[in-house]
VORORO-706300 format. One record per atom (N, C-alpha, C): residue in one letter; atom name; x, y, z. Coordinates in pm, 1 decimal, always signed. Layout:
! residues N
aa->A	at->CA	east->X	north->Y	up->Z
...
END
This chain:
! residues 99
aa->M	at->N	east->-922.0	north->+6720.6	up->+2309.9
aa->M	at->CA	east->-982.8	north->+6745.4	up->+2180.9
aa->M	at->C	east->-932.1	north->+6641.7	up->+2080.9
aa->K	at->N	east->-1020.7	north->+6586.3	up->+2004.1
aa->K	at->CA	east->-983.8	north->+6490.7	up->+1900.9
aa->K	at->C	east->-979.5	north->+6561.3	up->+1766.0
aa->Y	at->N	east->-872.0	north->+6537.1	up->+1691.8
aa->Y	at->CA	east->-852.4	north->+6600.3	up->+1562.2
aa->Y	at->C	east->-901.7	north->+6507.7	up->+1451.6
aa->Q	at->N	east->-956.9	north->+6567.6	up->+1347.8
aa->Q	at->CA	east->-998.7	north->+6492.7	up->+1229.6
aa->Q	at->C	east->-876.2	north->+6473.3	up->+1140.4
aa->I	at->N	east->-862.0	north->+6355.2	up->+1081.1
aa->I	at->CA	east->-751.7	north->+6325.7	up->+989.8
aa->I	at->C	east->-801.6	north->+6337.4	up->+846.8
aa->K	at->N	east->-733.1	north->+6418.0	up->+766.6
aa->K	at->CA	east->-761.4	north->+6427.9	up->+623.0
aa->K	at->C	east->-634.7	north->+6389.2	up->+548.6
aa->V	at->N	east->-648.3	north->+6300.6	up->+450.9
aa->V	at->CA	east->-533.9	north->+6247.9	up->+377.1
aa->V	at->C	east->-533.2	north->+6306.8	up->+236.3
aa->S	at->N	east->-422.2	north->+6366.9	up->+198.5
aa->S	at->CA	east->-409.9	north->+6424.2	up->+63.8
aa->S	at->C	east->-406.3	north->+6312.5	up->-40.3
aa->A	at->N	east->-431.5	north->+6349.3	up->-164.8
aa->A	at->CA	east->-426.9	north->+6252.1	up->-274.3
aa->A	at->C	east->-287.7	north->+6190.6	up->-286.4
aa->T	at->N	east->-184.3	north->+6271.3	up->-266.2
aa->T	at->CA	east->-47.4	north->+6220.7	up->-273.7
aa->T	at->C	east->-22.2	north->+6116.8	up->-165.8
aa->A	at->N	east->-60.9	north->+6146.1	up->-44.0
aa->A	at->CA	east->-41.5	north->+6052.1	up->+66.8
aa->A	at->C	east->-122.3	north->+5924.5	up->+44.9
aa->Y	at->N	east->-241.9	north->+5938.8	up->-7.6
aa->Y	at->CA	east->-326.3	north->+5822.9	up->-36.3
aa->Y	at->C	east->-258.4	north->+5732.8	up->-140.4
aa->Q	at->N	east->-203.3	north->+5792.8	up->-245.0
aa->Q	at->CA	east->-133.8	north->+5716.4	up->-349.3
aa->Q	at->C	east->-9.5	north->+5648.0	up->-293.1
aa->E	at->N	east->+67.2	north->+5720.8	up->-212.1
aa->E	at->CA	east->+186.6	north->+5662.3	up->-151.9
aa->E	at->C	east->+151.9	north->+5544.6	up->-61.6
aa->T	at->N	east->+40.5	north->+5554.4	up->+9.6
aa->T	at->CA	east->-5.1	north->+5445.0	up->+95.1
aa->T	at->C	east->-38.8	north->+5321.9	up->+11.4
aa->G	at->N	east->-111.6	north->+5342.2	up->-97.0
aa->G	at->CA	east->-147.0	north->+5231.5	up->-185.0
aa->G	at->C	east->-25.0	north->+5166.2	up->-247.2
aa->D	at->N	east->+70.1	north->+5247.6	up->-289.7
aa->D	at->CA	east->+193.4	north->+5195.2	up->-349.0
aa->D	at->C	east->+271.1	north->+5110.9	up->-247.3
aa->A	at->N	east->+280.8	north->+5161.2	up->-124.5
aa->A	at->CA	east->+353.0	north->+5087.6	up->-19.9
aa->A	at->C	east->+282.1	north->+4956.2	up->+12.4
aa->Y	at->N	east->+151.2	north->+4961.7	up->+22.1
aa->Y	at->CA	east->+73.4	north->+4840.2	up->+49.4
aa->Y	at->C	east->+99.7	north->+4734.1	up->-57.7
aa->E	at->N	east->+89.6	north->+4773.8	up->-182.6
aa->E	at->CA	east->+111.2	north->+4679.4	up->-293.2
aa->E	at->C	east->+252.9	north->+4622.5	up->-290.9
aa->Y	at->N	east->+350.7	north->+4707.5	up->-266.8
aa->Y	at->CA	east->+489.2	north->+4662.5	up->-261.1
aa->Y	at->C	east->+506.9	north->+4557.2	up->-151.3
aa->Y	at->N	east->+458.2	north->+4586.8	up->-30.8
aa->Y	at->CA	east->+475.9	north->+4494.1	up->+80.5
aa->Y	at->C	east->+398.2	north->+4364.2	up->+59.8
aa->E	at->N	east->+281.8	north->+4371.0	up->+0.0
aa->E	at->CA	east->+205.9	north->+4248.6	up->-27.7
aa->E	at->C	east->+277.7	north->+4160.9	up->-129.5
aa->E	at->N	east->+345.2	north->+4221.8	up->-226.1
aa->E	at->CA	east->+423.4	north->+4145.8	up->-324.0
aa->E	at->C	east->+542.3	north->+4077.4	up->-257.3
aa->Q	at->N	east->+600.0	north->+4144.1	up->-155.6
aa->Q	at->CA	east->+715.3	north->+4087.8	up->-86.0
aa->Q	at->C	east->+675.9	north->+3968.2	up->-0.8
aa->S	at->N	east->+563.1	north->+3981.0	up->+67.7
aa->S	at->CA	east->+516.7	north->+3874.2	up->+157.0
aa->S	at->C	east->+368.2	north->+3896.7	up->+186.8
aa->P	at->N	east->+283.0	north->+3800.9	up->+150.7
aa->P	at->CA	east->+139.3	north->+3817.6	up->+178.3
aa->P	at->C	east->+114.6	north->+3847.5	up->+326.6
aa->G	at->N	east->+35.8	north->+3950.2	up->+349.9
aa->G	at->CA	east->+5.2	north->+3993.6	up->+486.2
aa->G	at->C	east->+91.0	north->+4108.7	up->+534.6
aa->L	at->N	east->+207.2	north->+4128.8	up->+472.3
aa->L	at->CA	east->+295.2	north->+4238.1	up->+514.9
aa->L	at->C	east->+233.3	north->+4374.5	up->+483.9
aa->G	at->N	east->+163.1	north->+4383.8	up->+372.1
aa->G	at->CA	east->+92.5	north->+4507.9	up->+339.1
aa->G	at->C	east->-13.7	north->+4540.2	up->+442.9
aa->E	at->N	east->-82.7	north->+4437.1	up->+489.9
aa->E	at->CA	east->-183.7	north->+4457.1	up->+595.2
aa->E	at->C	east->-119.1	north->+4505.2	up->+724.6
aa->R	at->N	east->-1.7	north->+4452.1	up->+756.2
aa->R	at->CA	east->+69.2	north->+4497.3	up->+876.4
aa->R	at->C	east->+112.4	north->+4643.1	up->+861.7
aa->F	at->N	east->+153.7	north->+4680.2	up->+739.6
aa->F	at->CA	east->+187.2	north->+4820.2	up->+713.3
aa->F	at->C	east->+65.4	north->+4909.6	up->+738.2
aa->L	at->N	east->-49.7	north->+4870.6	up->+683.6
aa->L	at->CA	east->-171.7	north->+4951.1	up->+702.7
aa->L	at->C	east->-210.7	north->+4960.4	up->+849.7
aa->K	at->N	east->-191.0	north->+4854.1	up->+926.6
aa->K	at->CA	east->-222.2	north->+4856.5	up->+1070.1
aa->K	at->C	east->-130.3	north->+4954.6	up->+1142.6
aa->S	at->N	east->-1.1	north->+4953.2	up->+1107.7
aa->S	at->CA	east->+92.4	north->+5048.8	up->+1169.2
aa->S	at->C	east->+56.2	north->+5191.9	up->+1132.3
aa->L	at->N	east->+16.3	north->+5211.9	up->+1008.1
aa->L	at->CA	east->-26.2	north->+5344.0	up->+962.9
aa->L	at->C	east->-150.5	north->+5389.1	up->+1038.7
aa->E	at->N	east->-245.6	north->+5299.0	up->+1052.5
aa->E	at->CA	east->-368.5	north->+5329.5	up->+1126.8
aa->E	at->C	east->-337.0	north->+5365.7	up->+1271.9
aa->D	at->N	east->-245.3	north->+5291.7	up->+1334.5
aa->D	at->CA	east->-204.8	north->+5323.0	up->+1472.3
aa->D	at->C	east->-145.1	north->+5463.9	up->+1481.4
aa->S	at->N	east->-65.6	north->+5500.2	up->+1380.9
aa->S	at->CA	east->-6.9	north->+5634.8	up->+1379.2
aa->S	at->C	east->-113.6	north->+5741.6	up->+1359.9
aa->Y	at->N	east->-211.4	north->+5714.8	up->+1274.1
aa->Y	at->CA	east->-321.7	north->+5808.9	up->+1254.7
aa->Y	at->C	east->-399.7	north->+5828.5	up->+1384.9
aa->L	at->N	east->-417.3	north->+5721.7	up->+1460.5
aa->L	at->CA	east->-487.3	north->+5732.3	up->+1588.2
aa->L	at->C	east->-410.6	north->+5823.7	up->+1683.9
aa->K	at->N	east->-279.1	north->+5806.3	up->+1690.3
aa->K	at->CA	east->-197.0	north->+5894.3	up->+1774.6
aa->K	at->C	east->-208.7	north->+6039.5	up->+1729.3
aa->L	at->N	east->-205.8	north->+6060.4	up->+1599.1
aa->L	at->CA	east->-217.3	north->+6196.8	up->+1545.9
aa->L	at->C	east->-351.9	north->+6259.0	up->+1580.3
aa->S	at->N	east->-456.7	north->+6180.0	up->+1576.2
aa->S	at->CA	east->-589.8	north->+6234.5	up->+1604.9
aa->S	at->C	east->-602.8	north->+6277.9	up->+1750.5
aa->Q	at->N	east->-515.8	north->+6224.7	up->+1836.1
aa->Q	at->CA	east->-523.3	north->+6257.1	up->+1978.9
aa->Q	at->C	east->-425.5	north->+6366.8	up->+2020.8
aa->T	at->N	east->-301.6	north->+6359.7	up->+1972.5
aa->T	at->CA	east->-199.8	north->+6456.8	up->+2015.4
aa->T	at->C	east->-103.9	north->+6493.5	up->+1902.4
aa->P	at->N	east->-151.3	north->+6557.7	up->+1797.0
aa->P	at->CA	east->-61.4	north->+6589.5	up->+1685.2
aa->P	at->C	east->+47.5	north->+6689.4	up->+1721.6
aa->Q	at->N	east->+22.9	north->+6775.8	up->+1817.1
aa->Q	at->CA	east->+121.1	north->+6876.7	up->+1855.2
aa->Q	at->C	east->+241.1	north->+6817.3	up->+1928.0
aa->Y	at->N	east->+234.9	north->+6691.2	up->+1965.4
aa->Y	at->CA	east->+343.6	north->+6622.5	up->+2033.9
aa->Y	at->C	east->+463.6	north->+6598.5	up->+1941.3
aa->Y	at->N	east->+440.3	north->+6590.6	up->+1812.1
aa->Y	at->CA	east->+543.4	north->+6550.3	up->+1716.2
aa->Y	at->C	east->+622.4	north->+6670.4	up->+1664.5
aa->S	at->N	east->+748.8	north->+6643.6	up->+1630.7
aa->S	at->CA	east->+841.9	north->+6752.1	up->+1601.5
aa->S	at->C	east->+824.2	north->+6812.1	up->+1462.2
aa->Y	at->N	east->+869.4	north->+6936.0	up->+1452.0
aa->Y	at->CA	east->+870.2	north->+7007.0	up->+1324.6
aa->Y	at->C	east->+984.0	north->+6955.1	up->+1237.6
aa->I	at->N	east->+962.2	north->+6957.1	up->+1106.4
aa->I	at->CA	east->+1070.1	north->+6916.7	up->+1015.9
aa->I	at->C	east->+1124.1	north->+7034.4	up->+936.5
aa->R	at->N	east->+1062.4	north->+7149.0	up->+954.7
aa->R	at->CA	east->+1109.6	north->+7269.2	up->+884.2
aa->R	at->C	east->+1118.9	north->+7384.1	up->+982.3
aa->N	at->N	east->+1197.6	north->+7481.9	up->+945.7
aa->N	at->CA	east->+1217.4	north->+7597.3	up->+1032.5
aa->N	at->C	east->+1093.8	north->+7684.8	up->+1046.1
aa->D	at->N	east->+1002.6	north->+7676.5	up->+949.9
aa->D	at->CA	east->+885.2	north->+7763.1	up->+957.0
aa->D	at->C	east->+781.6	north->+7714.5	up->+1059.1
aa->K	at->N	east->+810.5	north->+7602.5	up->+1124.8
aa->K	at->CA	east->+724.7	north->+7547.5	up->+1230.4
aa->K	at->C	east->+581.2	north->+7530.5	up->+1184.6
aa->N	at->N	east->+567.7	north->+7468.0	up->+1069.4
aa->N	at->CA	east->+436.4	north->+7444.2	up->+1011.7
aa->N	at->C	east->+415.4	north->+7296.4	up->+978.5
aa->I	at->N	east->+521.8	north->+7227.6	up->+938.7
aa->I	at->CA	east->+515.3	north->+7089.5	up->+893.3
aa->I	at->C	east->+582.5	north->+6999.4	up->+997.7
aa->R	at->N	east->+515.0	north->+6889.8	up->+1032.3
aa->R	at->CA	east->+566.6	north->+6795.9	up->+1132.1
aa->R	at->C	east->+570.7	north->+6655.7	up->+1073.2
aa->D	at->N	east->+632.1	north->+6563.5	up->+1151.0
aa->D	at->CA	east->+628.2	north->+6424.2	up->+1107.2
aa->D	at->C	east->+620.1	north->+6328.4	up->+1225.8
aa->I	at->N	east->+575.5	north->+6207.1	up->+1194.8
aa->I	at->CA	east->+568.9	north->+6097.9	up->+1291.7
aa->I	at->C	east->+615.5	north->+5972.3	up->+1219.3
aa->K	at->N	east->+700.9	north->+5896.4	up->+1283.7
aa->K	at->CA	east->+751.7	north->+5772.8	up->+1225.1
aa->K	at->C	east->+645.4	north->+5664.3	up->+1237.4
aa->I	at->N	east->+633.9	north->+5583.4	up->+1131.9
aa->I	at->CA	east->+544.8	north->+5468.1	up->+1133.8
aa->I	at->C	east->+623.7	north->+5350.6	up->+1191.6
aa->K	at->N	east->+573.0	north->+5292.2	up->+1297.3
aa->K	at->CA	east->+641.9	north->+5184.6	up->+1368.1
aa->K	at->C	east->+672.5	north->+5067.5	up->+1274.8
aa->T	at->N	east->+795.4	north->+5018.9	up->+1280.1
aa->T	at->CA	east->+844.2	north->+4898.7	up->+1211.2
aa->T	at->C	east->+876.1	north->+4919.5	up->+1063.2
aa->F	at->N	east->+825.9	north->+5022.5	up->+1001.0
aa->F	at->CA	east->+844.6	north->+5043.9	up->+858.4
aa->F	at->C	east->+925.2	north->+5172.9	up->+834.9
aa->P	at->N	east->+999.0	north->+5180.1	up->+722.5
aa->P	at->CA	east->+1082.2	north->+5298.7	up->+696.8
aa->P	at->C	east->+1002.0	north->+5414.2	up->+634.2
aa->F	at->N	east->+895.3	north->+5453.3	up->+702.1
aa->F	at->CA	east->+807.0	north->+5559.0	up->+653.2
aa->F	at->C	east->+780.6	north->+5658.8	up->+764.4
aa->V	at->N	east->+755.1	north->+5782.4	up->+723.2
aa->V	at->CA	east->+705.2	north->+5884.7	up->+814.4
aa->V	at->C	east->+579.0	north->+5945.0	up->+754.0
aa->I	at->N	east->+491.9	north->+5989.6	up->+840.8
aa->I	at->CA	east->+373.9	north->+6065.2	up->+799.1
aa->I	at->C	east->+410.7	north->+6211.3	up->+814.5
aa->I	at->N	east->+401.2	north->+6285.9	up->+707.4
aa->I	at->CA	east->+430.5	north->+6428.4	up->+709.8
aa->I	at->C	east->+296.3	north->+6501.8	up->+709.8
aa->F	at->N	east->+278.1	north->+6590.5	up->+807.2
aa->F	at->CA	east->+146.9	north->+6650.9	up->+827.1
aa->F	at->C	east->+157.1	north->+6793.5	up->+878.3
aa->Q	at->N	east->+44.0	north->+6861.0	up->+873.7
aa->Q	at->CA	east->+32.5	north->+6990.8	up->+938.3
aa->Q	at->C	east->-102.0	north->+6997.3	up->+1010.7
aa->I	at->N	east->-103.1	north->+7077.1	up->+1115.0
aa->I	at->CA	east->-224.1	north->+7094.3	up->+1195.0
aa->I	at->C	east->-293.7	north->+7220.8	up->+1148.4
aa->M	at->N	east->-422.5	north->+7207.7	up->+1120.1
aa->M	at->CA	east->-502.7	north->+7321.4	up->+1075.7
aa->M	at->C	east->-630.7	north->+7322.2	up->+1159.0
aa->K	at->N	east->-632.4	north->+7404.3	up->+1262.6
aa->K	at->CA	east->-742.5	north->+7411.9	up->+1358.3
aa->K	at->C	east->-766.3	north->+7275.3	up->+1419.8
aa->N	at->N	east->-879.1	north->+7211.5	up->+1392.7
aa->N	at->CA	east->-909.0	north->+7080.8	up->+1452.7
aa->N	at->C	east->-888.3	north->+6966.2	up->+1352.9
aa->T	at->N	east->-805.4	north->+6990.4	up->+1251.7
aa->T	at->CA	east->-779.6	north->+6891.6	up->+1147.5
aa->T	at->C	east->-629.7	north->+6867.5	up->+1133.7
aa->V	at->N	east->-593.5	north->+6741.6	up->+1114.2
aa->V	at->CA	east->-456.5	north->+6705.4	up->+1079.1
aa->V	at->C	east->-459.0	north->+6670.7	up->+931.0
aa->L	at->N	east->-386.8	north->+6748.3	up->+852.1
aa->L	at->CA	east->-379.2	north->+6724.6	up->+709.2
aa->L	at->C	east->-253.1	north->+6643.5	up->+680.2
aa->V	at->N	east->-271.8	north->+6520.8	up->+634.7
aa->V	at->CA	east->-159.8	north->+6432.9	up->+600.3
aa->V	at->C	east->-116.8	north->+6468.2	up->+458.9
aa->L	at->N	east->+4.8	north->+6520.4	up->+446.8
aa->L	at->CA	east->+57.4	north->+6563.7	up->+317.7
aa->L	at->C	east->+125.2	north->+6449.2	up->+243.4
aa->R	at->N	east->+201.3	north->+6367.7	up->+316.9
aa->R	at->CA	east->+277.0	north->+6258.9	up->+255.2
aa->R	at->C	east->+281.9	north->+6140.2	up->+350.6
aa->V	at->N	east->+290.8	north->+6020.9	up->+294.4
aa->V	at->CA	east->+330.5	north->+5900.1	up->+365.5
aa->V	at->C	east->+461.7	north->+5863.2	up->+297.0
aa->F	at->N	east->+570.4	north->+5913.0	up->+354.4
aa->F	at->CA	east->+698.5	north->+5920.4	up->+285.5
aa->F	at->C	east->+791.7	north->+5806.2	up->+323.6
aa->N	at->N	east->+845.6	north->+5740.3	up->+221.9
aa->N	at->CA	east->+944.8	north->+5635.4	up->+240.4
aa->N	at->C	east->+1079.1	north->+5702.5	up->+269.2
aa->T	at->N	east->+1134.3	north->+5679.7	up->+386.4
aa->T	at->CA	east->+1257.6	north->+5747.4	up->+426.2
aa->T	at->C	east->+1379.9	north->+5696.9	up->+350.7
aa->N	at->N	east->+1365.3	north->+5590.5	up->+273.9
aa->N	at->CA	east->+1475.1	north->+5542.4	up->+190.2
aa->N	at->C	east->+1483.0	north->+5618.6	up->+58.6
aa->R	at->N	east->+1387.0	north->+5705.9	up->+33.2
aa->R	at->CA	east->+1384.7	north->+5783.7	up->-91.3
aa->R	at->C	east->+1462.6	north->+5913.2	up->-76.6
aa->N	at->N	east->+1475.9	north->+5982.0	up->-188.3
aa->N	at->CA	east->+1545.5	north->+6109.4	up->-193.3
aa->N	at->C	east->+1464.6	north->+6215.8	up->-117.1
aa->H	at->N	east->+1523.7	north->+6273.4	up->-18.2
aa->H	at->CA	east->+1455.1	north->+6373.1	up->+65.0
aa->H	at->C	east->+1437.4	north->+6507.1	up->-3.8
aa->E	at->N	east->+1498.2	north->+6524.2	up->-119.6
aa->E	at->CA	east->+1483.5	north->+6649.4	up->-193.7
aa->E	at->C	east->+1336.6	north->+6675.9	up->-229.1
aa->S	at->N	east->+1258.5	north->+6570.3	up->-250.5
aa->S	at->CA	east->+1118.7	north->+6588.8	up->-287.5
aa->S	at->C	east->+1037.2	north->+6652.4	up->-174.7
aa->L	at->N	east->+1090.1	north->+6654.3	up->-55.3
aa->L	at->CA	east->+1018.6	north->+6713.4	up->+57.7
aa->L	at->C	east->+1033.8	north->+6865.3	up->+62.6
aa->K	at->N	east->+1125.1	north->+6920.0	up->-14.0
aa->K	at->CA	east->+1147.9	north->+7064.8	up->-12.0
aa->K	at->C	east->+1029.3	north->+7143.3	up->-66.7
aa->N	at->N	east->+945.2	north->+7079.1	up->-145.3
aa->N	at->CA	east->+833.4	north->+7149.1	up->-208.3
aa->N	at->C	east->+702.1	north->+7136.3	up->-130.9
aa->L	at->N	east->+708.5	north->+7103.0	up->-5.6
aa->L	at->CA	east->+585.3	north->+7091.2	up->+73.2
aa->L	at->C	east->+527.3	north->+7226.8	up->+104.5
END
């Protein structure tokens, strides 16, 4: 079964911010970030249940984005993967408590 990916407004904004940051650092790096993100979305659309839970309530999961210090935080809802955050792991993890 293939899952549909839906991206929250917060995750969409975080993606744009990361893209802009990486492009400012080195032209093309933002594009590489988006490609890694896209690869992770493809994996999620195929086997989201493979990835580990990040909370005890067994509702929220994450997947690391290859090469970059980011994780995709998501939950599975029937045949949809809802992307809640594209989170920079160098940031304060306290903001994740309100998911």
